[in-house]
MILUMDO-8159 format. One record per residue (C-alpha): residue number from 1; x, y, z. Coordinates in nm, 2 decimals, padded with zeros to 4 digits. Example, Ala and Ser with C-alpha at 12.3 -4.5 7.8 and 13.67 -1.06 7.14 Angstrom:
! residues 2
<num->1 xx->01.23 yy->-00.45 zz->00.78>
<num->2 xx->01.37 yy->-00.11 zz->00.71>
//
This chain:
! residues 487
<num->1 xx->02.43 yy->02.58 zz->-01.14>
<num->2 xx->02.43 yy->02.85 zz->-01.39>
<num->3 xx->02.79 yy->02.79 zz->-01.50>
<num->4 xx->02.68 yy->02.45 zz->-01.64>
<num->5 xx->02.38 yy->02.57 zz->-01.82>
<num->6 xx->02.55 yy->02.68 zz->-02.12>
<num->7 xx->02.77 yy->02.81 zz->-01.96>
<num->8 xx->02.57 yy->02.95 zz->-01.87>
<num->9 xx->02.92 yy->03.17 zz->-02.16>
<num->10 xx->02.56 yy->03.15 zz->-02.27>
<num->11 xx->02.42 yy->03.20 zz->-02.63>
<num->12 xx->02.08 yy->03.34 zz->-02.53>
<num->13 xx->01.79 yy->03.37 zz->-02.79>
<num->14 xx->01.58 yy->03.68 zz->-02.85>
<num->15 xx->01.56 yy->03.89 zz->-02.54>
<num->16 xx->01.78 yy->03.64 zz->-02.35>
<num->17 xx->02.05 yy->03.66 zz->-02.62>
<num->18 xx->02.05 yy->04.03 zz->-02.64>
<num->19 xx->02.06 yy->04.07 zz->-02.26>
<num->20 xx->02.35 yy->03.82 zz->-02.26>
<num->21 xx->02.47 yy->03.63 zz->-01.96>
<num->22 xx->02.83 yy->03.60 zz->-01.88>
<num->23 xx->02.87 yy->03.23 zz->-01.78>
<num->24 xx->03.13 yy->02.98 zz->-01.91>
<num->25 xx->02.92 yy->02.78 zz->-02.16>
<num->26 xx->02.97 yy->02.93 zz->-02.50>
<num->27 xx->03.25 yy->03.11 zz->-02.67>
<num->28 xx->03.16 yy->03.35 zz->-02.95>
<num->29 xx->03.34 yy->03.57 zz->-03.20>
<num->30 xx->03.26 yy->03.92 zz->-03.30>
<num->31 xx->03.38 yy->04.27 zz->-03.24>
<num->32 xx->03.29 yy->04.44 zz->-02.91>
<num->33 xx->03.41 yy->04.68 zz->-02.65>
<num->34 xx->03.57 yy->04.67 zz->-02.31>
<num->35 xx->03.39 yy->04.64 zz->-01.99>
<num->36 xx->03.36 yy->04.93 zz->-01.75>
<num->37 xx->03.31 yy->05.19 zz->-02.02>
<num->38 xx->03.04 yy->05.45 zz->-02.03>
<num->39 xx->02.84 yy->05.45 zz->-02.34>
<num->40 xx->02.76 yy->05.77 zz->-02.52>
<num->41 xx->02.47 yy->05.93 zz->-02.34>
<num->42 xx->02.20 yy->06.12 zz->-02.50>
<num->43 xx->02.08 yy->06.28 zz->-02.19>
<num->44 xx->02.16 yy->06.63 zz->-02.31>
<num->45 xx->01.93 yy->06.56 zz->-02.61>
<num->46 xx->01.65 yy->06.49 zz->-02.37>
<num->47 xx->01.72 yy->06.81 zz->-02.17>
<num->48 xx->01.69 yy->07.00 zz->-02.51>
<num->49 xx->01.37 yy->06.83 zz->-02.61>
<num->50 xx->01.11 yy->07.09 zz->-02.60>
<num->51 xx->00.83 yy->06.83 zz->-02.48>
<num->52 xx->01.02 yy->06.79 zz->-02.16>
<num->53 xx->00.89 yy->07.11 zz->-02.03>
<num->54 xx->00.54 yy->07.00 zz->-02.08>
<num->55 xx->00.59 yy->06.65 zz->-01.94>
<num->56 xx->00.43 yy->06.53 zz->-01.62>
<num->57 xx->00.65 yy->06.58 zz->-01.32>
<num->58 xx->00.65 yy->06.20 zz->-01.24>
<num->59 xx->00.76 yy->06.10 zz->-01.60>
<num->60 xx->01.07 yy->05.90 zz->-01.56>
<num->61 xx->01.16 yy->05.95 zz->-01.91>
<num->62 xx->01.23 yy->06.31 zz->-01.85>
<num->63 xx->01.45 yy->06.27 zz->-01.56>
<num->64 xx->01.84 yy->06.18 zz->-01.61>
<num->65 xx->01.91 yy->05.83 zz->-01.49>
<num->66 xx->02.24 yy->05.65 zz->-01.48>
<num->67 xx->02.24 yy->05.26 zz->-01.47>
<num->68 xx->02.53 yy->05.04 zz->-01.45>
<num->69 xx->02.45 yy->04.74 zz->-01.64>
<num->70 xx->02.55 yy->04.37 zz->-01.64>
<num->71 xx->02.78 yy->04.34 zz->-01.95>
<num->72 xx->02.95 yy->04.03 zz->-02.11>
<num->73 xx->03.31 yy->03.94 zz->-02.04>
<num->74 xx->03.59 yy->04.04 zz->-02.30>
<num->75 xx->03.61 yy->03.69 zz->-02.45>
<num->76 xx->03.23 yy->03.69 zz->-02.55>
<num->77 xx->03.30 yy->03.93 zz->-02.84>
<num->78 xx->02.99 yy->03.83 zz->-03.04>
<num->79 xx->02.76 yy->03.87 zz->-02.73>
<num->80 xx->02.91 yy->04.21 zz->-02.65>
<num->81 xx->02.83 yy->04.32 zz->-03.00>
<num->82 xx->02.48 yy->04.23 zz->-02.95>
<num->83 xx->02.46 yy->04.40 zz->-02.61>
<num->84 xx->02.61 yy->04.71 zz->-02.77>
<num->85 xx->02.32 yy->04.70 zz->-03.02>
<num->86 xx->02.07 yy->04.67 zz->-02.75>
<num->87 xx->02.23 yy->04.97 zz->-02.57>
<num->88 xx->02.20 yy->05.18 zz->-02.88>
<num->89 xx->01.84 yy->05.09 zz->-02.94>
<num->90 xx->01.74 yy->05.14 zz->-02.56>
<num->91 xx->01.91 yy->05.47 zz->-02.57>
<num->92 xx->01.72 yy->05.57 zz->-02.88>
<num->93 xx->01.40 yy->05.52 zz->-02.68>
<num->94 xx->01.53 yy->05.64 zz->-02.36>
<num->95 xx->01.77 yy->05.93 zz->-02.43>
<num->96 xx->01.77 yy->06.04 zz->-02.06>
<num->97 xx->01.95 yy->05.71 zz->-01.96>
<num->98 xx->02.32 yy->05.70 zz->-01.93>
<num->99 xx->02.46 yy->05.34 zz->-01.93>
<num->100 xx->02.77 yy->05.23 zz->-01.77>
<num->101 xx->02.91 yy->04.89 zz->-01.86>
<num->102 xx->03.02 yy->04.66 zz->-01.60>
<num->103 xx->03.16 yy->04.31 zz->-01.68>
<num->104 xx->03.16 yy->04.17 zz->-01.33>
<num->105 xx->03.01 yy->03.84 zz->-01.31>
<num->106 xx->02.84 yy->03.71 zz->-01.00>
<num->107 xx->03.05 yy->03.51 zz->-00.75>
<num->108 xx->02.92 yy->03.41 zz->-00.42>
<num->109 xx->03.25 yy->03.50 zz->-00.25>
<num->110 xx->03.24 yy->03.85 zz->-00.40>
<num->111 xx->02.89 yy->03.97 zz->-00.38>
<num->112 xx->02.91 yy->04.07 zz->-00.01>
<num->113 xx->03.21 yy->04.29 zz->-00.06>
<num->114 xx->03.04 yy->04.45 zz->-00.38>
<num->115 xx->02.74 yy->04.53 zz->-00.18>
<num->116 xx->02.92 yy->04.66 zz->00.13>
<num->117 xx->03.13 yy->04.88 zz->-00.10>
<num->118 xx->02.83 yy->04.99 zz->-00.31>
<num->119 xx->03.01 yy->04.87 zz->-00.61>
<num->120 xx->02.77 yy->04.62 zz->-00.75>
<num->121 xx->02.60 yy->04.69 zz->-01.08>
<num->122 xx->02.24 yy->04.84 zz->-01.08>
<num->123 xx->02.14 yy->04.49 zz->-01.21>
<num->124 xx->02.36 yy->04.17 zz->-01.22>
<num->125 xx->02.34 yy->03.80 zz->-01.32>
<num->126 xx->02.29 yy->03.52 zz->-01.08>
<num->127 xx->02.18 yy->03.15 zz->-01.07>
<num->128 xx->01.87 yy->02.96 zz->-00.96>
<num->129 xx->02.05 yy->02.83 zz->-00.66>
<num->130 xx->02.11 yy->03.19 zz->-00.52>
<num->131 xx->01.74 yy->03.31 zz->-00.46>
<num->132 xx->01.71 yy->03.23 zz->-00.09>
<num->133 xx->02.06 yy->03.33 zz->-00.01>
<num->134 xx->02.04 yy->03.68 zz->-00.18>
<num->135 xx->01.69 yy->03.76 zz->-00.04>
<num->136 xx->01.79 yy->03.67 zz->00.30>
<num->137 xx->02.10 yy->03.88 zz->00.29>
<num->138 xx->01.90 yy->04.18 zz->00.15>
<num->139 xx->02.13 yy->04.19 zz->-00.16>
<num->140 xx->01.84 yy->04.18 zz->-00.42>
<num->141 xx->01.55 yy->04.44 zz->-00.46>
<num->142 xx->01.19 yy->04.35 zz->-00.42>
<num->143 xx->01.05 yy->04.43 zz->-00.77>
<num->144 xx->00.70 yy->04.30 zz->-00.72>
<num->145 xx->00.53 yy->04.63 zz->-00.81>
<num->146 xx->00.74 yy->04.65 zz->-01.13>
<num->147 xx->00.67 yy->04.30 zz->-01.21>
<num->148 xx->00.29 yy->04.34 zz->-01.15>
<num->149 xx->00.27 yy->04.62 zz->-01.40>
<num->150 xx->00.47 yy->04.44 zz->-01.66>
<num->151 xx->00.21 yy->04.35 zz->-01.95>
<num->152 xx->00.39 yy->04.03 zz->-02.06>
<num->153 xx->00.43 yy->03.87 zz->-01.72>
<num->154 xx->00.18 yy->03.60 zz->-01.80>
<num->155 xx->00.38 yy->03.49 zz->-02.10>
<num->156 xx->00.69 yy->03.44 zz->-01.90>
<num->157 xx->00.80 yy->03.07 zz->-01.86>
<num->158 xx->00.65 yy->02.99 zz->-01.51>
<num->159 xx->00.88 yy->02.69 zz->-01.42>
<num->160 xx->01.17 yy->02.93 zz->-01.46>
<num->161 xx->01.02 yy->03.24 zz->-01.31>
<num->162 xx->00.89 yy->03.07 zz->-01.01>
<num->163 xx->01.24 yy->03.02 zz->-00.88>
<num->164 xx->01.28 yy->03.39 zz->-00.78>
<num->165 xx->00.92 yy->03.43 zz->-00.65>
<num->166 xx->00.96 yy->03.38 zz->-00.28>
<num->167 xx->00.66 yy->03.42 zz->-00.04>
<num->168 xx->00.46 yy->03.58 zz->-00.32>
<num->169 xx->00.72 yy->03.85 zz->-00.39>
<num->170 xx->00.93 yy->03.87 zz->-00.70>
<num->171 xx->01.31 yy->03.92 zz->-00.67>
<num->172 xx->01.45 yy->03.84 zz->-01.01>
<num->173 xx->01.38 yy->03.80 zz->-01.39>
<num->174 xx->01.44 yy->03.48 zz->-01.57>
<num->175 xx->01.67 yy->03.49 zz->-01.88>
<num->176 xx->01.67 yy->03.12 zz->-01.97>
<num->177 xx->01.69 yy->02.78 zz->-01.79>
<num->178 xx->01.80 yy->02.43 zz->-01.83>
<num->179 xx->01.71 yy->02.08 zz->-01.73>
<num->180 xx->02.03 yy->01.87 zz->-01.72>
<num->181 xx->02.03 yy->01.65 zz->-02.02>
<num->182 xx->02.28 yy->01.38 zz->-02.17>
<num->183 xx->02.45 yy->01.47 zz->-02.50>
<num->184 xx->02.54 yy->01.17 zz->-02.70>
<num->185 xx->02.80 yy->01.14 zz->-02.99>
<num->186 xx->02.62 yy->00.91 zz->-03.23>
<num->187 xx->02.91 yy->00.87 zz->-03.46>
<num->188 xx->03.12 yy->00.72 zz->-03.17>
<num->189 xx->02.85 yy->00.47 zz->-03.11>
<num->190 xx->02.81 yy->00.39 zz->-03.47>
<num->191 xx->03.18 yy->00.35 zz->-03.50>
<num->192 xx->03.19 yy->00.09 zz->-03.22>
<num->193 xx->02.86 yy->-00.08 zz->-03.34>
<num->194 xx->02.68 yy->00.02 zz->-03.03>
<num->195 xx->02.31 yy->00.08 zz->-03.07>
<num->196 xx->02.16 yy->00.41 zz->-03.00>
<num->197 xx->01.95 yy->00.37 zz->-02.70>
<num->198 xx->01.57 yy->00.46 zz->-02.68>
<num->199 xx->01.50 yy->00.80 zz->-02.58>
<num->200 xx->01.29 yy->00.66 zz->-02.28>
<num->201 xx->01.62 yy->00.50 zz->-02.15>
<num->202 xx->01.73 yy->00.37 zz->-01.81>
<num->203 xx->02.05 yy->00.37 zz->-01.59>
<num->204 xx->02.12 yy->00.01 zz->-01.74>
<num->205 xx->02.09 yy->00.16 zz->-02.08>
<num->206 xx->02.34 yy->00.43 zz->-02.01>
<num->207 xx->02.56 yy->00.18 zz->-01.84>
<num->208 xx->02.58 yy->-00.07 zz->-02.13>
<num->209 xx->02.61 yy->00.22 zz->-02.39>
<num->210 xx->02.90 yy->00.37 zz->-02.20>
<num->211 xx->03.07 yy->00.03 zz->-02.16>
<num->212 xx->03.02 yy->-00.06 zz->-02.53>
<num->213 xx->03.20 yy->00.27 zz->-02.64>
<num->214 xx->03.48 yy->00.28 zz->-02.39>
<num->215 xx->03.83 yy->00.21 zz->-02.50>
<num->216 xx->04.07 yy->00.28 zz->-02.22>
<num->217 xx->04.38 yy->00.19 zz->-02.42>
<num->218 xx->04.29 yy->00.46 zz->-02.67>
<num->219 xx->04.19 yy->00.71 zz->-02.42>
<num->220 xx->03.82 yy->00.69 zz->-02.51>
<num->221 xx->03.55 yy->00.69 zz->-02.22>
<num->222 xx->03.19 yy->00.60 zz->-02.27>
<num->223 xx->03.07 yy->00.88 zz->-02.04>
<num->224 xx->03.25 yy->01.17 zz->-01.86>
<num->225 xx->03.08 yy->01.24 zz->-01.53>
<num->226 xx->03.23 yy->01.56 zz->-01.38>
<num->227 xx->03.47 yy->01.47 zz->-01.10>
<num->228 xx->03.62 yy->01.83 zz->-01.00>
<num->229 xx->03.48 yy->02.12 zz->-00.84>
<num->230 xx->03.12 yy->02.18 zz->-00.75>
<num->231 xx->03.03 yy->02.02 zz->-01.09>
<num->232 xx->03.09 yy->01.68 zz->-00.95>
<num->233 xx->02.83 yy->01.71 zz->-00.69>
<num->234 xx->02.60 yy->01.88 zz->-00.93>
<num->235 xx->02.63 yy->01.60 zz->-01.19>
<num->236 xx->02.56 yy->01.33 zz->-00.94>
<num->237 xx->02.26 yy->01.51 zz->-00.80>
<num->238 xx->02.07 yy->01.41 zz->-01.11>
<num->239 xx->02.10 yy->01.04 zz->-01.02>
<num->240 xx->01.99 yy->01.12 zz->-00.66>
<num->241 xx->01.67 yy->01.28 zz->-00.79>
<num->242 xx->01.62 yy->01.00 zz->-01.04>
<num->243 xx->01.63 yy->00.75 zz->-00.76>
<num->244 xx->01.36 yy->00.95 zz->-00.57>
<num->245 xx->01.59 yy->01.12 zz->-00.33>
<num->246 xx->01.61 yy->01.47 zz->-00.19>
<num->247 xx->01.89 yy->01.70 zz->-00.09>
<num->248 xx->01.71 yy->01.84 zz->00.22>
<num->249 xx->01.39 yy->01.88 zz->00.40>
<num->250 xx->01.24 yy->02.13 zz->00.65>
<num->251 xx->01.15 yy->02.00 zz->00.97>
<num->252 xx->01.04 yy->02.22 zz->01.27>
<num->253 xx->01.19 yy->02.52 zz->01.12>
<num->254 xx->01.53 yy->02.36 zz->01.06>
<num->255 xx->01.69 yy->02.25 zz->00.74>
<num->256 xx->01.77 yy->01.87 zz->00.75>
<num->257 xx->02.01 yy->01.69 zz->00.51>
<num->258 xx->01.84 yy->01.39 zz->00.35>
<num->259 xx->02.07 yy->01.29 zz->00.07>
<num->260 xx->02.21 yy->01.00 zz->00.28>
<num->261 xx->01.90 yy->00.80 zz->00.19>
<num->262 xx->01.85 yy->00.46 zz->00.03>
<num->263 xx->01.80 yy->00.67 zz->-00.29>
<num->264 xx->02.14 yy->00.83 zz->-00.24>
<num->265 xx->02.31 yy->00.50 zz->-00.18>
<num->266 xx->02.15 yy->00.38 zz->-00.49>
<num->267 xx->02.27 yy->00.67 zz->-00.70>
<num->268 xx->02.62 yy->00.64 zz->-00.56>
<num->269 xx->02.63 yy->00.26 zz->-00.62>
<num->270 xx->02.55 yy->00.34 zz->-00.99>
<num->271 xx->02.85 yy->00.57 zz->-01.01>
<num->272 xx->03.06 yy->00.29 zz->-00.87>
<num->273 xx->02.93 yy->00.07 zz->-01.15>
<num->274 xx->03.03 yy->00.32 zz->-01.42>
<num->275 xx->03.37 yy->00.36 zz->-01.27>
<num->276 xx->03.47 yy->00.00 zz->-01.15>
<num->277 xx->03.24 yy->-00.24 zz->-01.32>
<num->278 xx->03.21 yy->-00.09 zz->-01.66>
<num->279 xx->03.55 yy->00.11 zz->-01.66>
<num->280 xx->03.36 yy->00.36 zz->-01.86>
<num->281 xx->03.48 yy->00.69 zz->-01.73>
<num->282 xx->03.80 yy->00.88 zz->-01.82>
<num->283 xx->04.11 yy->00.75 zz->-01.66>
<num->284 xx->04.19 yy->01.10 zz->-01.57>
<num->285 xx->03.84 yy->01.16 zz->-01.41>
<num->286 xx->03.92 yy->01.49 zz->-01.24>
<num->287 xx->03.72 yy->01.68 zz->-01.49>
<num->288 xx->03.54 yy->02.01 zz->-01.44>
<num->289 xx->03.25 yy->02.15 zz->-01.68>
<num->290 xx->03.50 yy->02.27 zz->-01.93>
<num->291 xx->03.71 yy->01.95 zz->-01.92>
<num->292 xx->03.42 yy->01.73 zz->-01.96>
<num->293 xx->03.26 yy->01.93 zz->-02.24>
<num->294 xx->03.60 yy->01.96 zz->-02.41>
<num->295 xx->03.63 yy->01.59 zz->-02.41>
<num->296 xx->03.30 yy->01.56 zz->-02.58>
<num->297 xx->03.39 yy->01.82 zz->-02.83>
<num->298 xx->03.71 yy->01.64 zz->-02.91>
<num->299 xx->03.56 yy->01.30 zz->-02.96>
<num->300 xx->03.72 yy->01.15 zz->-02.64>
<num->301 xx->03.40 yy->01.06 zz->-02.47>
<num->302 xx->03.07 yy->00.96 zz->-02.61>
<num->303 xx->02.84 yy->01.12 zz->-02.34>
<num->304 xx->02.83 yy->01.41 zz->-02.12>
<num->305 xx->02.58 yy->01.56 zz->-01.88>
<num->306 xx->02.50 yy->01.92 zz->-01.86>
<num->307 xx->02.26 yy->02.20 zz->-01.99>
<num->308 xx->02.24 yy->02.11 zz->-02.37>
<num->309 xx->02.29 yy->02.44 zz->-02.56>
<num->310 xx->02.64 yy->02.51 zz->-02.43>
<num->311 xx->02.77 yy->02.17 zz->-02.50>
<num->312 xx->02.62 yy->02.15 zz->-02.85>
<num->313 xx->02.75 yy->02.50 zz->-02.93>
<num->314 xx->03.11 yy->02.37 zz->-02.86>
<num->315 xx->03.07 yy->02.05 zz->-03.03>
<num->316 xx->02.93 yy->02.19 zz->-03.36>
<num->317 xx->03.10 yy->02.52 zz->-03.39>
<num->318 xx->03.44 yy->02.44 zz->-03.23>
<num->319 xx->03.46 yy->02.06 zz->-03.25>
<num->320 xx->03.34 yy->02.03 zz->-03.61>
<num->321 xx->03.06 yy->01.77 zz->-03.53>
<num->322 xx->02.76 yy->01.74 zz->-03.74>
<num->323 xx->02.41 yy->01.81 zz->-03.59>
<num->324 xx->02.30 yy->01.46 zz->-03.68>
<num->325 xx->02.58 yy->01.33 zz->-03.47>
<num->326 xx->02.50 yy->01.52 zz->-03.15>
<num->327 xx->02.19 yy->01.38 zz->-02.98>
<num->328 xx->02.02 yy->01.54 zz->-02.68>
<num->329 xx->01.86 yy->01.29 zz->-02.45>
<num->330 xx->01.68 yy->01.33 zz->-02.11>
<num->331 xx->01.86 yy->01.21 zz->-01.81>
<num->332 xx->01.80 yy->00.83 zz->-01.79>
<num->333 xx->01.53 yy->00.70 zz->-01.55>
<num->334 xx->01.65 yy->00.48 zz->-01.27>
<num->335 xx->01.42 yy->00.20 zz->-01.39>
<num->336 xx->01.18 yy->00.15 zz->-01.68>
<num->337 xx->00.87 yy->00.36 zz->-01.64>
<num->338 xx->01.06 yy->00.60 zz->-01.40>
<num->339 xx->01.10 yy->00.97 zz->-01.44>
<num->340 xx->01.38 yy->01.13 zz->-01.64>
<num->341 xx->01.45 yy->01.38 zz->-01.38>
<num->342 xx->01.74 yy->01.63 zz->-01.44>
<num->343 xx->01.85 yy->01.92 zz->-01.21>
<num->344 xx->01.66 yy->02.25 zz->-01.31>
<num->345 xx->01.86 yy->02.56 zz->-01.31>
<num->346 xx->01.87 yy->02.90 zz->-01.48>
<num->347 xx->02.02 yy->03.23 zz->-01.55>
<num->348 xx->01.86 yy->03.52 zz->-01.36>
<num->349 xx->01.90 yy->03.91 zz->-01.36>
<num->350 xx->01.85 yy->04.08 zz->-01.02>
<num->351 xx->01.83 yy->04.44 zz->-00.93>
<num->352 xx->02.05 yy->04.61 zz->-00.67>
<num->353 xx->01.84 yy->04.71 zz->-00.36>
<num->354 xx->02.09 yy->05.00 zz->-00.31>
<num->355 xx->01.98 yy->05.16 zz->-00.64>
<num->356 xx->01.73 yy->05.44 zz->-00.64>
<num->357 xx->01.36 yy->05.38 zz->-00.75>
<num->358 xx->01.42 yy->05.55 zz->-01.09>
<num->359 xx->01.74 yy->05.33 zz->-01.14>
<num->360 xx->01.55 yy->05.02 zz->-01.04>
<num->361 xx->01.27 yy->05.09 zz->-01.29>
<num->362 xx->01.51 yy->05.17 zz->-01.58>
<num->363 xx->01.71 yy->04.86 zz->-01.50>
<num->364 xx->01.38 yy->04.67 zz->-01.53>
<num->365 xx->01.30 yy->04.83 zz->-01.85>
<num->366 xx->01.64 yy->04.76 zz->-01.97>
<num->367 xx->01.64 yy->04.38 zz->-01.87>
<num->368 xx->01.30 yy->04.32 zz->-02.04>
<num->369 xx->01.36 yy->04.57 zz->-02.33>
<num->370 xx->01.39 yy->04.30 zz->-02.60>
<num->371 xx->01.14 yy->04.06 zz->-02.43>
<num->372 xx->00.84 yy->03.97 zz->-02.65>
<num->373 xx->00.93 yy->04.24 zz->-02.89>
<num->374 xx->00.92 yy->04.24 zz->-03.27>
<num->375 xx->01.26 yy->04.41 zz->-03.25>
<num->376 xx->01.39 yy->04.12 zz->-03.06>
<num->377 xx->01.26 yy->03.89 zz->-03.33>
<num->378 xx->01.42 yy->04.10 zz->-03.60>
<num->379 xx->01.75 yy->04.09 zz->-03.39>
<num->380 xx->01.73 yy->03.72 zz->-03.38>
<num->381 xx->01.67 yy->03.70 zz->-03.75>
<num->382 xx->01.98 yy->03.91 zz->-03.81>
<num->383 xx->02.19 yy->03.70 zz->-03.58>
<num->384 xx->02.06 yy->03.37 zz->-03.77>
<num->385 xx->02.16 yy->03.54 zz->-04.10>
<num->386 xx->02.49 yy->03.63 zz->-03.97>
<num->387 xx->02.55 yy->03.26 zz->-03.83>
<num->388 xx->02.45 yy->03.13 zz->-04.16>
<num->389 xx->02.68 yy->03.37 zz->-04.35>
<num->390 xx->02.96 yy->03.27 zz->-04.10>
<num->391 xx->02.90 yy->02.90 zz->-04.16>
<num->392 xx->02.81 yy->02.85 zz->-03.79>
<num->393 xx->02.51 yy->02.67 zz->-03.63>
<num->394 xx->02.28 yy->02.83 zz->-03.39>
<num->395 xx->02.17 yy->02.63 zz->-03.09>
<num->396 xx->01.85 yy->02.75 zz->-02.90>
<num->397 xx->01.82 yy->02.67 zz->-02.54>
<num->398 xx->01.55 yy->02.38 zz->-02.44>
<num->399 xx->01.40 yy->02.63 zz->-02.20>
<num->400 xx->01.38 yy->03.00 zz->-02.26>
<num->401 xx->01.23 yy->03.31 zz->-02.07>
<num->402 xx->00.90 yy->03.27 zz->-02.25>
<num->403 xx->00.66 yy->02.99 zz->-02.23>
<num->404 xx->00.70 yy->02.77 zz->-02.54>
<num->405 xx->00.33 yy->02.77 zz->-02.61>
<num->406 xx->00.28 yy->03.14 zz->-02.59>
<num->407 xx->00.20 yy->03.37 zz->-02.88>
<num->408 xx->00.57 yy->03.47 zz->-02.87>
<num->409 xx->00.69 yy->03.14 zz->-02.84>
<num->410 xx->00.52 yy->03.05 zz->-03.18>
<num->411 xx->00.66 yy->03.37 zz->-03.32>
<num->412 xx->01.01 yy->03.27 zz->-03.23>
<num->413 xx->00.96 yy->02.92 zz->-03.37>
<num->414 xx->00.86 yy->03.07 zz->-03.70>
<num->415 xx->01.19 yy->03.26 zz->-03.73>
<num->416 xx->01.38 yy->02.94 zz->-03.64>
<num->417 xx->01.21 yy->02.74 zz->-03.92>
<num->418 xx->01.35 yy->02.98 zz->-04.19>
<num->419 xx->01.70 yy->02.86 zz->-04.13>
<num->420 xx->01.87 yy->02.53 zz->-04.18>
<num->421 xx->02.15 yy->02.61 zz->-03.93>
<num->422 xx->01.93 yy->02.61 zz->-03.62>
<num->423 xx->01.99 yy->02.29 zz->-03.42>
<num->424 xx->01.68 yy->02.08 zz->-03.39>
<num->425 xx->01.60 yy->01.89 zz->-03.07>
<num->426 xx->01.42 yy->01.57 zz->-03.10>
<num->427 xx->01.05 yy->01.66 zz->-03.01>
<num->428 xx->01.01 yy->01.35 zz->-02.82>
<num->429 xx->01.23 yy->01.48 zz->-02.54>
<num->430 xx->00.98 yy->01.74 zz->-02.42>
<num->431 xx->00.74 yy->01.46 zz->-02.32>
<num->432 xx->01.01 yy->01.30 zz->-02.11>
<num->433 xx->01.19 yy->01.59 zz->-01.97>
<num->434 xx->01.13 yy->01.62 zz->-01.59>
<num->435 xx->01.31 yy->01.91 zz->-01.41>
<num->436 xx->01.35 yy->01.93 zz->-01.04>
<num->437 xx->01.47 yy->02.26 zz->-00.88>
<num->438 xx->01.81 yy->02.27 zz->-00.71>
<num->439 xx->01.78 yy->02.30 zz->-00.33>
<num->440 xx->01.72 yy->02.66 zz->-00.19>
<num->441 xx->01.96 yy->02.64 zz->00.10>
<num->442 xx->02.34 yy->02.62 zz->00.06>
<num->443 xx->02.34 yy->02.43 zz->-00.26>
<num->444 xx->02.68 yy->02.51 zz->-00.35>
<num->445 xx->02.81 yy->02.39 zz->-00.02>
<num->446 xx->02.63 yy->02.07 zz->-00.05>
<num->447 xx->02.77 yy->02.03 zz->-00.41>
<num->448 xx->03.12 yy->02.10 zz->-00.28>
<num->449 xx->03.08 yy->01.83 zz->-00.01>
<num->450 xx->02.96 yy->01.57 zz->-00.25>
<num->451 xx->03.23 yy->01.64 zz->-00.50>
<num->452 xx->03.46 yy->01.51 zz->-00.22>
<num->453 xx->03.26 yy->01.19 zz->-00.20>
<num->454 xx->03.26 yy->01.15 zz->-00.58>
<num->455 xx->03.64 yy->01.19 zz->-00.59>
<num->456 xx->03.70 yy->00.93 zz->-00.32>
<num->457 xx->03.47 yy->00.68 zz->-00.51>
<num->458 xx->03.65 yy->00.74 zz->-00.83>
<num->459 xx->04.00 yy->00.69 zz->-00.67>
<num->460 xx->03.93 yy->00.40 zz->-00.45>
<num->461 xx->03.77 yy->00.08 zz->-00.53>
<num->462 xx->03.53 yy->-00.08 zz->-00.27>
<num->463 xx->03.41 yy->00.24 zz->-00.10>
<num->464 xx->03.11 yy->00.21 zz->00.14>
<num->465 xx->02.84 yy->00.44 zz->-00.01>
<num->466 xx->02.62 yy->00.45 zz->00.29>
<num->467 xx->02.92 yy->00.54 zz->00.51>
<num->468 xx->03.03 yy->00.81 zz->00.26>
<num->469 xx->02.69 yy->00.96 zz->00.25>
<num->470 xx->02.64 yy->00.96 zz->00.63>
<num->471 xx->02.97 yy->01.14 zz->00.67>
<num->472 xx->02.89 yy->01.40 zz->00.40>
<num->473 xx->02.55 yy->01.46 zz->00.56>
<num->474 xx->02.70 yy->01.52 zz->00.89>
<num->475 xx->02.94 yy->01.77 zz->00.75>
<num->476 xx->02.68 yy->01.96 zz->00.57>
<num->477 xx->02.43 yy->01.95 zz->00.85>
<num->478 xx->02.67 yy->02.08 zz->01.12>
<num->479 xx->02.86 yy->02.32 zz->00.91>
<num->480 xx->02.59 yy->02.47 zz->00.71>
<num->481 xx->02.23 yy->02.36 zz->00.76>
<num->482 xx->02.24 yy->02.40 zz->01.15>
<num->483 xx->02.32 yy->02.77 zz->01.11>
<num->484 xx->01.98 yy->02.83 zz->00.92>
<num->485 xx->01.64 yy->02.90 zz->01.09>
<num->486 xx->01.35 yy->02.89 zz->00.86>
<num->487 xx->01.06 yy->03.12 zz->00.95>
//
């Protein structure tokens, strides 16, 4: 779920940062402008350019094009300032393009109305979970031809990009991604004399660590699993995956719910241990993403599970924690030697299928404008300089739009290495991190249904995990999955 990746308010690096996503993971401070504005257009300059009369008839740079871009929300003032800088640089290279700012953020309940009214931006943000849904509804453009001609496509992070490649066709461009991780407040562990677990940790290690730190009388929890909204189902799904379970399978052209398996029961029973055996979760457990991350930021919980960069951004730059006290761990393995599987999600930009071919091409060029560019690295360097001057830390994502071992990945690392305000992940995490993509069909509906299960478990001692999951699977199957035919 994009909203949990750094929330998605996301602080993106290089091209991702300058493209900006408008999720709810980061809050930044700088000057910006209001959404819905039209930027100054240099189209008239293009018309007056003498070279235009000699340009080929099919030269898109000589035709006036207007695109409505995905623009950060008003609270993301620093990211807005970065986007404004990108607009200025883009129009310097493409003076024929007029840019209209639109700070609408993707919402599954609003996208249909936006499309029907032809009010959706030329390109807009969305999440990894939405690929199948948007393609089946016809609400995203097939950009395979644009992608095929893109010179840097082979340096794009394939783990992320593949989420929007369906049946060999490309329908979106990755911005950045995440694998759900566990952030640990080391200072809280030290204060209670609890040993920091090995990075190759297990469910038992998580349980014992959480139990050791929790102090209900002082309002301190060992871990804050999300218990409100779709976040609750999303958080729990990590444990389903770690136990070897699946959300759904395709059988005879039908989508079949499979999360009420032995693995699902095992994962739900672990939540029961955290709640009733260890008494390690908050007494007020009805926490959404912002609530749980806020508790971590304020030192009221020792562990929280989410995309790493958004949590760390708030902990360091708003909560006043020190980098050495905020540890990023993979999700724990169910048992020693097991996989540290976390939900894989990401932030994507997709192009409106109602846009003209010229608008679609210019949208593609705008989205990728700072990708793999020296200007993007220069902009990143400037951002890091400003962050250092402001006394703030910079938290890069664990996964970005480029492959870490690509030429550009190495160039980006060289920029990071110049500054001591860049948060450093323990390199050992990359060898343990295991990402599993979210289900492609009705993921949000599944999350919402499982949230009800989690809430019942947290509020009532002695619930029957198998009965709970069977009832939830029946609901999801009949209400959502049975309406789908897979060709």
